[in-house]
Residue, then its C-alpha position, 0 to 999 in steps of 0.5 A: m878485186y883485192q879480196r879474190l885475189k887474196a882469196h886465191g892465195i896471191q898476195v898484194w900490198l897496195t899503193g898509189g891512191w888506194g894504198i893511200d886511202a887505205l892508211l887513211g882509212e877512207q876513199t877521198r876520190p875516184h880512183k882509176d886503177l888499183d896499184i899493187i905490188m905483187l911477188v914475181d911468182d903470182v904474176v901467171r895466176m893472177r893473170d890468169l885469174l884476172g883474164r877469166a875475169g876479162y882483163s887483158l894487157k894493156e901496156l909494159w911500163s918502160e921499166n919492165r923487165w921480162v924475167v923467169d920465175s920460179h915455174g921457169t916462166e918468163i913474166p913481165t914484172a911493170f904492167v897494166l891490165h884493163n877491162s872493158e868497162g876502163r878498170e885498170v890493174d897496174a902491178h909490179a912484181m918482186r921478189l922477196d929476200d931471205r929477211g923479208n925484204g922486197v927486191p924489185a924485178w922490174a928496174h929500179k935502181g937501189l929500191v928495197f922494199r924493207r919488211e917494214d915497207l911491207a908491213g903495211e895496214g889499211v882498211i877500204a870499205g871495212l876490209t883490212v888490206r895489205c899496202i906499203s907504209a906511209e913512209m914509203q908511200a910517200w917515197s914512192h911519190t917522188g922521182y916524177d911530176l905529181p898530178q894534182e890528184q896525187v899531190r891531194d893524196l901525198d898532202l892528206l897523207c903528211e898531214r893526217l899521219g905527221i909523214k914529213v912531206p919529201n923536199e922534191h914536192a915542199h914546194t909544189r905543196q906551198s904553191g898549190t901547183 
């Protein structure tokens, strides 16, 4: 999937489970979806490309906002696509400001992906991929209750890469719940 998008000039940054696995350089568990951050102006092309591969809209996230891209098309900014085999792509769209920082187009007050947050690189199955930085991965796992597999992902990331566990998850990590 990542290679297909890249081959068509669609920039994506991996987040979530695959993003953490990329930073660790290995797949640590099965994943139900591919979490990506992408550019607003690539949403229509991405949905067309994946639509030809059998993907359709599964849901809009509650944080979705409808925005107009540079081509004048109204697009969603936080959505999930899926195919008949149960594969999913969880996408969130952003714009880059004049300094190369990512500004979410979805409803998220104050969040900015600094240029260095978007400079993460990792490896999946020998392929170098773009992902958000380890620090941003850890931060993005805050603000909600994590399922156990995400607690484990966060633990691995923090342990192996020396990232500080976000305060709100320190108790979860110690208690194992």
